[in-house]
C-alpha positions as CSV (number, residue, x, y, z in Angstrom):
1,L,252.2,28.7,211.5
2,E,253.6,25.3,210.6
3,V,257.1,26.8,210.7
4,C,256.5,28.3,214.2
5,G,255.6,24.9,215.6
6,L,251.8,25.2,215.7
7,R,249.8,22.4,214.2
8,L,246.2,23.6,213.6
9,N,243.3,21.1,213.9
10,K,245.6,18.1,214.2
11,Q,246.0,15.5,216.9
12,P,249.5,14.6,218.2
13,P,250.8,11.4,216.7
14,N,250.1,8.3,218.7
15,I,253.7,7.3,219.3
16,S,255.6,6.2,222.4
17,F,259.1,7.5,222.3
18,K,261.4,6.9,225.2
19,R,265.2,7.5,225.3
20,K,267.3,5.1,227.2
21,A,270.9,4.9,228.3
22,T,271.9,1.7,226.4
23,G,270.4,-1.0,224.2
24,G,270.2,0.5,220.8
25,L,267.1,1.4,218.8
26,S,264.0,-0.7,219.3
27,V,261.2,0.0,216.8
28,N,257.8,-1.7,217.0
29,F,254.7,-1.2,214.9
30,M,251.2,-1.9,216.3
31,C,249.6,-1.4,212.9
32,K,250.6,-1.2,209.3
33,A,252.4,2.0,208.4
34,P,252.8,2.4,204.7
35,S,254.1,5.9,204.8
36,I,257.1,5.2,207.0
37,T,259.5,2.3,207.3
38,E,261.9,1.2,210.0
39,K,264.8,2.4,207.8
40,D,263.3,5.9,207.7
41,I,262.9,5.9,211.5
42,N,266.5,4.8,211.9
43,D,267.7,7.5,209.5
44,V,265.8,10.2,211.4
45,C,267.1,9.0,214.7
46,R,270.7,9.0,213.4
47,E,270.2,12.6,212.1
48,Y,269.1,13.7,215.6
49,K,272.0,11.7,217.1
50,I,269.7,9.3,219.0
51,H,271.3,5.9,219.2
52,N,269.3,4.4,222.1
53,A,265.5,4.6,222.3
54,D,262.3,2.6,222.5
55,I,259.9,3.6,219.8
56,L,256.3,2.2,219.6
57,I,254.2,3.4,216.7
58,R,250.5,2.9,217.1
59,E,249.2,4.6,213.9
60,D,250.3,5.5,210.4
61,L,252.4,8.7,210.3
62,T,254.7,10.6,208.1
63,V,258.4,11.4,208.6
64,D,257.5,15.0,209.6
65,D,255.1,13.7,212.3
66,F,257.9,11.5,213.7
67,C,260.3,14.5,213.7
68,D,257.7,16.5,215.6
69,V,257.6,13.8,218.3
70,I,261.4,13.7,218.6
71,E,261.7,17.5,218.9
72,G,258.9,17.7,221.4
73,N,258.2,21.4,221.0
74,R,255.1,21.3,218.8
75,H,251.8,22.6,220.0
76,Y,248.6,21.0,218.6
77,V,245.7,23.5,218.9
78,K,242.2,23.8,217.6
79,C,241.4,26.9,215.6
80,L,238.3,28.8,214.6
81,Y,238.1,30.4,211.2
82,V,236.2,33.7,211.0
83,Y,235.3,35.2,207.7
84,N,234.2,38.8,207.3
85,K,231.7,39.4,204.5
86,A,232.3,43.1,204.1
């Protein structure tokens, strides 16, 4: 389900991502993020051909979480596991 774009029992990352016409990349951290650096964010944006954006990170996240925010087509749903004892 991860490949299909469904994220089970997860919350969307708390990131503000806004594209803009000019001005370059502006990356701000509201907290310490040991799993991702500003260089990682710049590399991912370059890979997606994003050269102008305002990015505000409010929580620790991984590179995969950041890619999910950029793509914008991920669905975060709660799930219920049902087991049959038969």
